[in-house]
One Martini backbone bead per residue (centre of mass of N, CA, C, O) as a GRO file, in nm:
protein
  482
    1CYS     BB    1   8.482  13.155   8.783
    2VAL     BB    2   8.795  13.140   8.973
    3PHE     BB    3   8.899  13.018   9.290
    4PHE     BB    4   9.166  13.039   9.547
    5PHE     BB    5   9.174  12.885   9.843
    6SER     BB    6   9.362  12.957  10.135
    7SER     BB    7   9.576  12.777  10.348
    8ARG     BB    8   9.830  12.653  10.527
    9ARG     BB    9   9.798  12.350  10.354
   10ARG     BB   10   9.580  12.458  10.132
   11HIS     BB   11   9.446  12.453   9.795
   12THR     BB   12   9.131  12.568   9.664
   13ARG     BB   13   8.915  12.500   9.396
   14LEU     BB   14   8.670  12.735   9.269
   15GLN     BB   15   8.364  12.698   9.070
   16GLY     BB   16   8.146  12.960   8.924
   17ASP     BB   17   7.847  13.179   8.922
   18TRP     BB   18   7.937  13.489   8.958
   19SER     BB   19   7.954  13.798   8.995
   20SER     BB   20   8.153  14.047   8.876
   21ASP     BB   21   8.236  14.170   9.157
   22VAL     BB   22   8.338  13.904   9.273
   23CYS     BB   23   8.542  13.819   9.043
   24SER     BB   24   8.725  14.093   9.089
   25SER     BB   25   8.806  13.970   9.356
   26ASP     BB   26   9.001  13.896   9.638
   27LEU     BB   27   9.014  13.575   9.797
   28VAL     BB   28   9.043  13.464  10.144
   29ALA     BB   29   9.002  13.144  10.302
   30THR     BB   30   8.878  12.933  10.503
   31ARG     BB   31   8.739  12.635  10.552
   32GLY     BB   32   8.460  12.749  10.642
   33GLN     BB   33   8.433  12.962  10.401
   34GLU     BB   34   8.403  12.776  10.168
   35ALA     BB   35   8.114  12.674  10.227
   36ALA     BB   36   7.983  12.952  10.234
   37ALA     BB   37   8.043  13.029   9.942
   38LEU     BB   38   7.881  12.798   9.817
   39ALA     BB   39   7.601  12.858   9.957
   40SER     BB   40   7.582  13.194   9.875
   41GLY     BB   41   7.760  13.274   9.591
   42ALA     BB   42   7.621  13.049   9.413
   43THR     BB   43   7.514  12.933   9.092
   44GLY     BB   44   7.414  12.660   8.949
   45SER     BB   45   7.747  12.531   8.888
   46ALA     BB   46   7.896  12.588   9.174
   47ALA     BB   47   7.925  12.273   9.282
   48THR     BB   48   8.244  12.195   9.176
   49ALA     BB   49   8.369  12.161   9.433
   50THR     BB   50   8.654  12.005   9.598
   51VAL     BB   51   8.682  11.880   9.926
   52ALA     BB   52   8.859  11.768  10.163
   53ALA     BB   53   8.829  11.512  10.376
   54GLY     BB   54   8.919  11.614  10.648
   55SER     BB   55   9.199  11.640  10.818
   56PRO     BB   56   9.513  11.669  10.824
   57LEU     BB   57   9.771  11.477  10.869
   58PRO     BB   58   9.994  11.407  11.079
   59PHE     BB   59  10.310  11.299  11.069
   60ILE     BB   60  10.291  11.051  11.255
   61ALA     BB   61  10.040  10.928  11.124
   62ALA     BB   62  10.160  10.896  10.841
   63VAL     BB   63  10.389  10.703  10.922
   64ALA     BB   64  10.214  10.479  11.044
   65LEU     BB   65  10.039  10.428  10.786
   66ALA     BB   66  10.275  10.366  10.595
   67PHE     BB   67  10.380  10.117  10.745
   68ALA     BB   68  10.116   9.957  10.733
   69GLY     BB   69  10.090   9.967  10.422
   70GLY     BB   70  10.355   9.814  10.366
   71LEU     BB   71  10.272   9.552  10.500
   72LEU     BB   72  10.007   9.508  10.319
   73LEU     BB   73  10.146   9.503  10.039
   74ASN     BB   74  10.232   9.195  10.059
   75LEU     BB   75   9.913   9.102  10.013
   76MET     BB   76   9.906   9.183   9.736
   77PRO     BB   77   9.872   9.056   9.415
   78CYS     BB   78  10.120   9.209   9.277
   79VAL     BB   79  10.350   9.093   9.491
   80PHE     BB   80  10.342   8.782   9.530
   81PRO     BB   81  10.527   8.662   9.310
   82VAL     BB   82  10.794   8.796   9.405
   83LEU     BB   83  10.786   8.700   9.700
   84SER     BB   84  10.798   8.398   9.637
   85ILE     BB   85  11.078   8.403   9.504
   86LYS     BB   86  11.227   8.510   9.755
   87LEU     BB   87  11.155   8.273   9.941
   88LEU     BB   88  11.304   8.058   9.780
   89ALA     BB   89  11.583   8.187   9.809
   90LEU     BB   90  11.585   8.164  10.119
   91LEU     BB   91  11.572   7.852  10.134
   92ARG     BB   92  11.851   7.805   9.994
   93GLN     BB   93  12.002   7.968  10.242
   94ALA     BB   94  11.942   7.765  10.454
   95GLY     BB   95  12.152   7.779  10.748
   96ASP     BB   96  12.320   7.702  11.059
   97ASP     BB   97  12.556   7.845  10.999
   98ALA     BB   98  12.732   8.136  11.000
   99ALA     BB   99  12.739   8.179  10.691
  100GLY     BB  100  12.435   8.157  10.639
  101ARG     BB  101  12.348   8.394  10.821
  102ARG     BB  102  12.513   8.612  10.676
  103GLN     BB  103  12.378   8.577  10.399
  104ARG     BB  104  12.091   8.647  10.486
  105ARG     BB  105  12.142   8.929  10.602
  106ARG     BB  106  12.259   9.049  10.343
  107HIS     BB  107  12.016   8.996  10.165
  108ALA     BB  108  11.809   9.159  10.336
  109LEU     BB  109  11.954   9.433  10.322
  110LEU     BB  110  11.956   9.458  10.011
  111TYR     BB  111  11.655   9.443   9.973
  112THR     BB  112  11.590   9.688  10.147
  113ALA     BB  113  11.758   9.887   9.979
  114GLY     BB  114  11.593   9.852   9.718
  115VAL     BB  115  11.327   9.955   9.833
  116VAL     BB  116  11.420  10.232   9.942
  117VAL     BB  117  11.549  10.354   9.688
  118THR     BB  118  11.296  10.334   9.504
  119PHE     BB  119  11.099  10.499   9.676
  120LEU     BB  120  11.277  10.759   9.691
  121SER     BB  121  11.295  10.803   9.387
  122LEU     BB  122  10.993  10.843   9.341
  123ALA     BB  123  10.960  11.079   9.538
  124ALA     BB  124  11.164  11.270   9.401
  125LEU     BB  125  11.017  11.284   9.132
  126LEU     BB  126  10.747  11.397   9.237
  127LEU     BB  127  10.871  11.653   9.362
  128ALA     BB  128  10.995  11.769   9.103
  129VAL     BB  129  10.729  11.796   8.951
  130LYS     BB  130  10.588  11.975   9.160
  131ALA     BB  131  10.801  12.209   9.148
  132GLY     BB  132  10.722  12.257   8.828
  133GLY     BB  133  10.378  12.256   8.849
  134ALA     BB  134  10.314  11.965   8.863
  135TYR     BB  135  10.151  11.626   8.864
  136LEU     BB  136  10.197  11.309   9.025
  137GLY     BB  137  10.105  10.982   9.090
  138TRP     BB  138  10.052  10.686   9.205
  139GLY     BB  139  10.145  10.500   8.922
  140PHE     BB  140  10.243  10.679   8.672
  141GLN     BB  141  10.414  10.471   8.499
  142LEU     BB  142  10.144  10.306   8.404
  143GLN     BB  143  10.069  10.540   8.185
  144SER     BB  144  10.296  10.399   8.022
  145PRO     BB  145  10.328  10.184   7.764
  146ALA     BB  146  10.633  10.122   7.778
  147PHE     BB  147  10.633  10.026   8.072
  148VAL     BB  148  10.423   9.802   8.048
  149GLY     BB  149  10.576   9.641   7.832
  150THR     BB  150  10.833   9.592   7.997
  151MET     BB  151  10.693   9.437   8.229
  152ALA     BB  152  10.590   9.209   8.051
  153LEU     BB  153  10.868   9.104   7.966
  154LEU     BB  154  10.973   9.048   8.250
  155PHE     BB  155  10.754   8.841   8.338
  156PHE     BB  156  10.803   8.647   8.104
  157ALA     BB  157  11.100   8.585   8.176
  158LEU     BB  158  11.043   8.476   8.461
  159GLY     BB  159  10.856   8.248   8.367
  160LEU     BB  160  11.065   8.102   8.190
  161SER     BB  161  11.266   8.052   8.417
  162LEU     BB  162  11.076   7.880   8.604
  163SER     BB  163  11.012   7.672   8.361
  164GLY     BB  164  11.309   7.624   8.212
  165ALA     BB  165  11.331   7.796   7.924
  166LEU     BB  166  11.534   8.009   8.072
  167PRO     BB  167  11.878   8.005   8.094
  168MET     BB  168  12.038   8.200   8.324
  169ALA     BB  169  12.324   8.085   8.333
  170THR     BB  170  12.390   8.131   8.032
  171LEU     BB  171  12.335   8.433   8.032
  172ALA     BB  172  12.556   8.506   8.250
  173GLN     BB  173  12.800   8.397   8.066
  174ASP     BB  174  12.737   8.563   7.783
  175VAL     BB  175  12.611   8.830   7.908
  176PRO     BB  176  12.680   9.133   7.977
  177GLY     BB  177  12.529   9.220   8.299
  178ALA     BB  178  12.432   8.923   8.380
  179TRP     BB  179  12.438   8.886   8.743
  180ARG     BB  180  12.253   8.685   8.892
  181GLN     BB  181  12.463   8.445   8.939
  182ARG     BB  182  12.740   8.598   9.019
  183HIS     BB  183  12.554   8.834   9.179
  184PRO     BB  184  12.361   8.824   9.459
  185ALA     BB  185  12.358   9.122   9.547
  186VAL     BB  186  12.221   9.231   9.296
  187ASP     BB  187  11.974   9.050   9.312
  188ALA     BB  188  11.865   9.157   9.584
  189PHE     BB  189  11.836   9.455   9.506
  190ALA     BB  190  11.658   9.402   9.250
  191GLY     BB  191  11.424   9.267   9.407
  192GLY     BB  192  11.336   9.525   9.559
  193ALA     BB  193  11.281   9.700   9.310
  194LEU     BB  194  11.073   9.512   9.177
  195ALA     BB  195  10.865   9.511   9.406
  196VAL     BB  196  10.792   9.813   9.374
  197LEU     BB  197  10.704   9.814   9.074
  198VAL     BB  198  10.473   9.590   9.117
  199ALA     BB  199  10.325   9.768   9.349
  200SER     BB  200  10.212  10.028   9.196
  201PRO     BB  201   9.912   9.920   9.132
  202CYS     BB  202   9.890   9.936   9.445
  203THR     BB  203   9.661  10.014   9.728
  204ALA     BB  204   9.680  10.006  10.042
  205PRO     BB  205   9.581  10.023  10.330
  206PHE     BB  206   9.658  10.364  10.438
  207MET     BB  207   9.818  10.478  10.190
  208GLY     BB  208   9.648  10.708  10.073
  209ALA     BB  209   9.653  10.899  10.320
  210ALA     BB  210   9.961  10.914  10.356
  211LEU     BB  211  10.041  11.023  10.070
  212GLY     BB  212   9.853  11.264  10.061
  213ALA     BB  213   9.987  11.403  10.309
  214ALA     BB  214  10.286  11.410  10.218
  215PHE     BB  215  10.232  11.633   9.977
  216THR     BB  216  10.172  11.869  10.212
  217MET     BB  217  10.466  11.853  10.283
  218PRO     BB  218  10.768  11.873  10.323
  219ALA     BB  219  11.014  11.707  10.164
  220VAL     BB  220  11.139  11.562  10.406
  221LEU     BB  221  10.871  11.439  10.513
  222THR     BB  222  10.799  11.285  10.259
  223LEU     BB  223  11.046  11.096  10.264
  224LEU     BB  224  10.977  10.970  10.544
  225VAL     BB  225  10.715  10.839  10.457
  226PHE     BB  226  10.845  10.661  10.238
  227LEU     BB  227  11.035  10.515  10.432
  228ALA     BB  228  10.811  10.378  10.596
  229LEU     BB  229  10.692  10.222  10.356
  230ALA     BB  230  10.949  10.061  10.292
  231LEU     BB  231  10.992   9.925  10.570
  232GLY     BB  232  10.718   9.781  10.574
  233MET     BB  233  10.768   9.605  10.318
  234ALA     BB  234  11.058   9.476  10.420
  235ALA     BB  235  11.011   9.347  10.704
  236PRO     BB  236  10.916   9.049  10.671
  237TYR     BB  237  11.167   8.946  10.513
  238GLY     BB  238  11.385   9.045  10.711
  239LEU     BB  239  11.290   8.893  10.966
  240LEU     BB  240  11.304   8.606  10.842
  241ALA     BB  241  11.613   8.617  10.770
  242MET     BB  242  11.702   8.698  11.089
  243MET     BB  243  11.523   8.437  11.189
  244PRO     BB  244  11.590   8.114  11.246
  245ARG     BB  245  11.326   8.009  11.378
  246GLY     BB  246  11.146   8.068  11.131
  247LEU     BB  247  11.302   7.886  10.927
  248HIS     BB  248  11.261   7.608  11.070
  249ARG     BB  249  10.942   7.601  10.979
  250LEU     BB  250  11.048   7.557  10.710
  251PRO     BB  251  11.108   7.393  10.445
  252ARG     BB  252  11.331   7.223  10.288
  253ALA     BB  253  11.535   7.210  10.050
  254GLY     BB  254  11.442   7.072   9.716
  255ALA     BB  255  11.283   6.915   9.457
  256TRP     BB  256  11.008   7.060   9.516
  257MET     BB  257  11.097   7.349   9.414
  258LEU     BB  258  11.067   7.301   9.112
  259ARG     BB  259  10.759   7.276   9.116
  260ILE     BB  260  10.704   7.551   9.244
  261GLU     BB  261  10.829   7.721   9.023
  262GLU     BB  262  10.641   7.626   8.798
  263LEU     BB  263  10.386   7.729   8.944
  264LEU     BB  264  10.483   8.039   8.969
  265ALA     BB  265  10.461   8.101   8.661
  266LEU     BB  266  10.156   8.142   8.628
  267PRO     BB  267  10.117   8.431   8.760
  268LEU     BB  268  10.311   8.563   8.556
  269TYR     BB  269  10.145   8.505   8.304
  270ALA     BB  270   9.894   8.648   8.410
  271THR     BB  271  10.027   8.929   8.422
  272VAL     BB  272  10.071   8.952   8.118
  273VAL     BB  273   9.774   8.950   8.042
  274TRP     BB  274   9.699   9.200   8.203
  275LEU     BB  275   9.898   9.398   8.062
  276ALA     BB  276   9.774   9.358   7.784
  277TRP     BB  277   9.502   9.482   7.865
  278VAL     BB  278   9.611   9.761   7.939
  279LEU     BB  279   9.722   9.829   7.656
  280VAL     BB  280   9.452   9.816   7.512
  281GLU     BB  281   9.325  10.045   7.681
  282GLN     BB  282   9.539  10.258   7.580
  283LEU     BB  283   9.575  10.170   7.242
  284GLY     BB  284   9.451   9.924   7.150
  285ALA     BB  285   9.532   9.736   6.871
  286ALA     BB  286   9.830   9.863   6.854
  287ALA     BB  287   9.956   9.674   7.089
  288ILE     BB  288   9.976   9.384   6.974
  289PRO     BB  289  10.232   9.383   6.786
  290HIS     BB  290  10.434   9.481   7.000
  291LEU     BB  291  10.394   9.268   7.223
  292GLY     BB  292  10.405   9.014   7.047
  293GLY     BB  293  10.688   9.064   6.937
  294GLY     BB  294  10.836   9.067   7.212
  295LEU     BB  295  10.756   8.777   7.303
  296LEU     BB  296  10.879   8.630   7.057
  297LEU     BB  297  11.174   8.727   7.108
  298LEU     BB  298  11.199   8.585   7.381
  299ALA     BB  299  11.166   8.302   7.268
  300LEU     BB  300  11.420   8.324   7.093
  301LEU     BB  301  11.613   8.358   7.326
  302ALA     BB  302  11.560   8.084   7.462
  303TRP     BB  303  11.664   7.925   7.212
  304ALA     BB  304  11.953   8.054   7.175
  305LEU     BB  305  12.069   7.949   7.462
  306ARG     BB  306  12.086   7.635   7.327
  307LEU     BB  307  12.317   7.677   7.166
  308GLU     BB  308  12.636   7.564   7.107
  309ARG     BB  309  12.741   7.809   6.974
  310ARG     BB  310  12.853   8.092   7.110
  311ARG     BB  311  12.840   8.298   6.884
  312TRP     BB  312  12.541   8.247   6.808
  313ARG     BB  313  12.420   8.278   7.086
  314VAL     BB  314  12.497   8.579   7.132
  315ALA     BB  315  12.381   8.708   6.874
  316VAL     BB  316  12.085   8.617   6.895
  317ALA     BB  317  12.024   8.707   7.184
  318ALA     BB  318  12.086   9.009   7.150
  319ALA     BB  319  11.887   9.063   6.919
  320ALA     BB  320  11.633   8.972   7.071
  321LEU     BB  321  11.649   9.165   7.313
  322LEU     BB  322  11.662   9.435   7.156
  323GLY     BB  323  11.403   9.386   6.992
  324ALA     BB  324  11.204   9.367   7.230
  325LEU     BB  325  11.253   9.649   7.343
  326ALA     BB  326  11.187   9.809   7.083
  327THR     BB  327  10.882   9.730   7.056
  328VAL     BB  328  10.795   9.878   7.333
  329LEU     BB  329  10.945  10.163   7.310
  330THR     BB  330  10.773  10.218   7.018
  331MET     BB  331  10.521  10.295   7.117
  332PRO     BB  332  10.255  10.460   7.110
  333SER     BB  333  10.065  10.684   7.218
  334ALA     BB  334   9.823  10.756   7.404
  335GLN     BB  335   9.520  10.805   7.431
  336PRO     BB  336   9.288  10.981   7.525
  337SER     BB  337   9.167  11.065   7.805
  338ALA     BB  338   8.887  11.010   7.999
  339GLY     BB  339   8.838  11.328   8.060
  340SER     BB  340   8.801  11.354   7.770
  341ALA     BB  341   8.592  11.364   7.508
  342ALA     BB  342   8.744  11.157   7.320
  343GLY     BB  343   8.803  10.928   7.561
  344ALA     BB  344   8.538  10.842   7.709
  345ALA     BB  345   8.416  10.622   7.524
  346ALA     BB  346   8.672  10.431   7.522
  347ALA     BB  347   8.708  10.402   7.853
  348ASN     BB  348   8.381  10.378   7.888
  349ARG     BB  349   8.191  10.059   7.900
  350GLN     BB  350   7.952  10.115   8.052
  351PRO     BB  351   7.650  10.126   8.123
  352ALA     BB  352   7.437  10.396   8.093
  353ASP     BB  353   7.249  10.315   8.356
  354HIS     BB  354   7.508  10.349   8.558
  355TRP     BB  355   7.769  10.472   8.407
  356GLU     BB  356   7.972  10.768   8.386
  357PRO     BB  357   8.172  10.998   8.290
  358TRP     BB  358   8.401  11.195   8.425
  359SER     BB  359   8.352  11.545   8.524
  360VAL     BB  360   8.318  11.849   8.634
  361PRO     BB  361   8.037  11.914   8.511
  362ALA     BB  362   7.906  11.638   8.583
  363LEU     BB  363   7.931  11.673   8.889
  364ALA     BB  364   7.774  11.938   8.918
  365ALA     BB  365   7.506  11.842   8.795
  366ALA     BB  366   7.456  11.599   8.983
  367ARG     BB  367   7.446  11.752   9.258
  368THR     BB  368   7.176  11.917   9.174
  369ALA     BB  369   6.996  11.636   9.086
  370HIS     BB  370   7.094  11.475   9.342
  371ALA     BB  371   7.152  11.315   9.653
  372GLY     BB  372   7.411  11.189   9.499
  373VAL     BB  373   7.769  11.118   9.432
  374PHE     BB  374   7.955  10.855   9.279
  375VAL     BB  375   8.315  10.811   9.268
  376ASP     BB  376   8.532  10.621   9.052
  377PHE     BB  377   8.868  10.595   9.101
  378THR     BB  378   9.048  10.456   8.828
  379ALA     BB  379   9.232  10.163   8.679
  380ALA     BB  380   9.351   9.911   8.485
  381TRP     BB  381   9.635   9.882   8.664
  382CYS     BB  382   9.445   9.842   8.916
  383VAL     BB  383   9.386   9.579   9.110
  384THR     BB  384   9.200   9.685   9.333
  385CYS     BB  385   8.992   9.810   9.146
  386GLN     BB  386   8.904   9.545   9.001
  387LEU     BB  387   8.807   9.393   9.250
  388ASN     BB  388   8.594   9.599   9.342
  389LYS     BB  389   8.431   9.592   9.083
  390ARG     BB  390   8.359   9.285   9.085
  391LEU     BB  391   8.270   9.244   9.403
  392VAL     BB  392   8.088   9.523   9.428
  393LEU     BB  393   8.002   9.743   9.195
  394SER     BB  394   7.857   9.501   9.009
  395ARG     BB  395   7.635   9.454   9.199
  396GLU     BB  396   7.299   9.454   9.221
  397ALA     BB  397   7.265   9.546   9.518
  398VAL     BB  398   7.435   9.802   9.492
  399LEU     BB  399   7.283   9.935   9.256
  400ALA     BB  400   7.016   9.947   9.411
  401ASP     BB  401   7.111  10.133   9.639
  402PHE     BB  402   7.178  10.371   9.457
  403ALA     BB  403   6.889  10.407   9.344
  404ARG     BB  404   6.738  10.447   9.617
  405ALA     BB  405   6.937  10.705   9.692
  406ASP     BB  406   6.992  10.885   9.444
  407VAL     BB  407   7.273  10.791   9.297
  408HIS     BB  408   7.521  10.901   9.104
  409LEU     BB  409   7.739  10.755   8.847
  410LEU     BB  410   8.098  10.786   8.837
  411ARG     BB  411   8.392  10.752   8.615
  412ALA     BB  412   8.747  10.777   8.675
  413ASP     BB  413   8.992  10.727   8.428
  414TRP     BB  414   9.357  10.668   8.497
  415THR     BB  415   9.513  10.505   8.280
  416ARG     BB  416   9.556  10.779   8.173
  417HIS     BB  417   9.663  11.080   8.158
  418ASP     BB  418   9.491  11.322   8.384
  419PRO     BB  419   9.479  11.634   8.513
  420GLU     BB  420   9.195  11.648   8.633
  421ILE     BB  421   9.209  11.391   8.807
  422THR     BB  422   9.460  11.471   8.961
  423ARG     BB  423   9.336  11.722   9.094
  424ALA     BB  424   9.105  11.573   9.238
  425LEU     BB  425   9.288  11.392   9.413
  426THR     BB  426   9.439  11.623   9.555
  427THR     BB  427   9.184  11.752   9.687
  428LEU     BB  428   9.126  11.473   9.846
  429GLY     BB  429   9.418  11.370   9.954
  430ARG     BB  430   9.536  11.212   9.699
  431SER     BB  431   9.778  11.002   9.483
  432GLY     BB  432   9.578  10.754   9.419
  433VAL     BB  433   9.461  10.442   9.332
  434PRO     BB  434   9.191  10.400   9.494
  435VAL     BB  435   8.889  10.614   9.488
  436TYR     BB  436   8.604  10.687   9.706
  437ALA     BB  437   8.334  10.920   9.638
  438LEU     BB  438   8.078  11.084   9.831
  439TYR     BB  439   7.848  11.328   9.714
  440PRO     BB  440   7.681  11.570   9.824
  441PRO     BB  441   7.515  11.848   9.741
  442ARG     BB  442   7.664  11.943  10.008
  443GLY     BB  443   7.977  11.961  10.091
  444GLU     BB  444   8.166  11.705  10.183
  445PRO     BB  445   8.312  11.430  10.105
  446ILE     BB  446   8.300  11.075  10.120
  447LEU     BB  447   8.547  10.852  10.219
  448LEU     BB  448   8.646  10.543  10.125
  449PRO     BB  449   8.786  10.260  10.126
  450GLU     BB  450   8.998  10.073   9.931
  451LEU     BB  451   8.851   9.831  10.063
  452LEU     BB  452   8.556   9.734   9.949
  453THR     BB  453   8.220   9.735  10.089
  454HIS     BB  454   7.886   9.704  10.139
  455ASP     BB  455   7.876   9.821  10.422
  456ALA     BB  456   8.033  10.085  10.367
  457LEU     BB  457   7.830  10.191  10.159
  458ALA     BB  458   7.577  10.189  10.341
  459ALA     BB  459   7.688  10.389  10.551
  460ALA     BB  460   7.733  10.624  10.354
  461LEU     BB  461   7.437  10.649  10.248
  462ALA     BB  462   7.315  10.712  10.535
  463ARG     BB  463   7.462  11.012  10.540
  464LEU     BB  464   7.270  11.124  10.367
  465PRO     BB  465   7.049  11.345  10.299
  466ALA     BB  466   6.735  11.396  10.300
  467THR     BB  467   6.472  11.342  10.061
  468PRO     BB  468   6.224  11.389   9.883
  469GLY     BB  469   6.012  11.137   9.908
  470ASP     BB  470   5.992  10.793   9.835
  471ARG     BB  471   6.250  10.643  10.031
  472ARG     BB  472   6.415  10.377  10.073
  473PRO     BB  473   6.608  10.207  10.260
  474VAL     BB  474   6.922  10.109  10.296
  475SER     BB  475   7.082   9.824  10.252
  476SER     BB  476   7.251   9.551  10.420
  477PRO     BB  477   7.406   9.259  10.468
  478ALA     BB  478   7.342   9.242  10.773
  479ASN     BB  479   7.032   9.282  10.747
  480GLU     BB  480   6.981   9.044  10.550
  481ARG     BB  481   7.076   8.821  10.754
  482ASN     BB  482   6.849   8.911  10.972
   0.00000   0.00000   0.00000
């Protein structure tokens, strides 16, 4: 049977094998009583409950962490290409006269407005879904293959533009609504919105705790936390644009910027390759003709814009653009999520002797059979997740530490929408990935930082209760160096 323990700020779902008289009663417990119920009232697979580690963040702390997370979001790899493009645009506007300063301030304010409006729109959508009884997490839009395909087309078009293959000036003159050249204000606002959309695969340090706490608060306070996140992300660019002394230290605009633009096209093309990999993870081989066709039609668009006859130029370019959008928007639905039995084998390709697919029963069984369980909540579209996986979790020394500590490894793949994983994240007080949770046999899980290190893992493993048998101590990189 299942119980829902309620407190002033949180509802916790507990599942286990209780006697029939216990299951027929209504229980309301405090945080301390939750652990007591697990310890004394359940048998067998009763330890399937997941309780959020730590006390809920107060509002002021959530705002401060959100602002800090927004600042650090500018350093994440998913945001860097767009931020570099905006910096080049700022260099072009660098002027010492009053008109140049006004233009920079206006551009910075509009960029900030784009960031704020997009963040608040995402927050409002998440709150609306939550009010309807469902729940979506940070980065939910990347669980849609159509959205991922559209972003791949957008990055490919930006890369073609920086490479000089897609003449944006011609597009602005010929296609209604392409205002990038004629309306710099629209371009500045759209740049802020684009920065938020490309930042959605990343969760910066402090962001996870702040957003997780935000969704336990009233709607107005949730929006204020998102506002702090938006202002933190927009602050570095805005301050640089409004401080002439800072701009004076940057090199002047010149012919060298053309070479820099061509160079910056490379990370945009790399992003397209990464998004193509995400689509294959979501749809399998069915994604290849859709995305490949869309990219081919964008190449046709770039060729059409160089035609001499305006009538042919407009007709072919419009057909190519609409066709490219149609190919990605008509992608099939995603395969079963990793949390389901049908999708677990397809989404988890890790060696069987290291990682197993996450599920509620698998977590319950592992907690009763091992000294600890480490769960990697991840997604293919999460850049931070992939970096941590490559740099930390796949290292032989880390896997050896897990084995010495008798820690079972589970991986919860959130690449596709999975309501069970979403509920598990919510219970942990998080709204997006990456999340790294170390579960002892009893008690609350230990949450590790979003930017994972070997030292942080070693410290968490050392906190596990001692188990019978000859178990060697867990090593850490610091001890190995000494």
